[in-house]
C-alpha positions in Angstrom: -7.0 9.9 -13.2 -9.9 10.0 -10.4 -12.9 7.7 -9.5 -14.9 9.5 -7.4 -12.5 11.8 -5.9 -9.9 8.9 -4.9 -6.8 8.6 -6.7 -6.5 4.7 -5.3 -8.6 2.2 -3.1 -6.0 1.4 -0.9 -5.1 4.2 1.0 -7.1 3.3 4.1 -6.1 -0.2 4.2 -2.5 0.3 3.3 -1.5 2.6 6.2 -4.0 0.7 8.9 -1.9 -2.3 8.1 1.6 -0.6 8.2 0.7 1.1 11.7 -0.5 -2.2 13.0 2.7 -4.1 11.7 4.4 -0.8 12.8 6.3 -0.4 10.3 7.1 3.5 9.5 6.6 4.8 5.9 10.6 5.1 5.3 10.8 0.9 6.1 7.7 0.2 4.1 9.6 2.2 1.2 12.7 0.2 1.6 11.3 -3.3 1.8 9.5 -2.1 -1.6 12.9 -1.0 -3.0 14.0 -4.6 -2.2 11.5 -5.7 -4.3 12.7 -3.4 -7.6 9.7 -0.8 -6.7 10.9 2.5 -7.1 9.0 4.2 -4.2 10.3 6.3 -1.7 8.8 7.6 1.8 6.9 10.7 0.3 5.5 8.3 -2.2 3.7 6.0 0.1 2.8 9.8 2.4 0.8 10.5 -1.2 -0.8 7.2 -1.3 -1.9 6.9 2.0 -3.6 10.8 2.0 -5.4 9.2 -1.4 -3.1 11.8 -3.9 -1.1 9.1 -6.0 -2.1 6.4 -8.0 -1.4 3.2 -7.2 -0.3 0.4 -9.8 -1.6 -3.2 -9.6 2.4 -4.1 -9.2 2.4 -2.1 -6.2 -0.5 -3.3 -4.7 1.0 -6.9 -4.8 4.1 -6.1 -3.7 2.8 -3.6 -0.8 0.7 -7.0 0.4 3.9 -8.9 0.3 6.0 -6.6 2.2 3.4 -6.5 4.6 2.1 -9.8 4.4 -0.7 -9.4 3.5 -3.7 -11.2 1.2 -3.7 -8.6 -1.7 -7.7 -9.0 -2.0 -8.2 -7.6 1.5 -6.0 -4.5 0.6 -7.8 -4.4 -2.6 -11.5 -4.8 -1.3 -11.2 -5.4 2.6 -12.7 -8.8 1.6 -10.6 -12.0 2.4 -8.6 -12.4 5.3 -6.3 -9.9 5.8 -3.1 -12.3 6.3 -2.2 -14.5 3.1 
């Protein structure tokens, strides 16, 4: 499913937040797996390149893993941090 050519709306902010936190895609995948999210480095790469759909559960877990506000991740509004 695509919306205006996008598979997801978090890809830019997810990549920026991950880089700011100095966490590799592999390390982020490992953090996600500790929250029972079945995701690997290649999937995160596809999300960050806007080539994979992201579920609501994954958005919440990305926010927790990176200590972000989920609203910021989704929309850029509110504070970046939780």
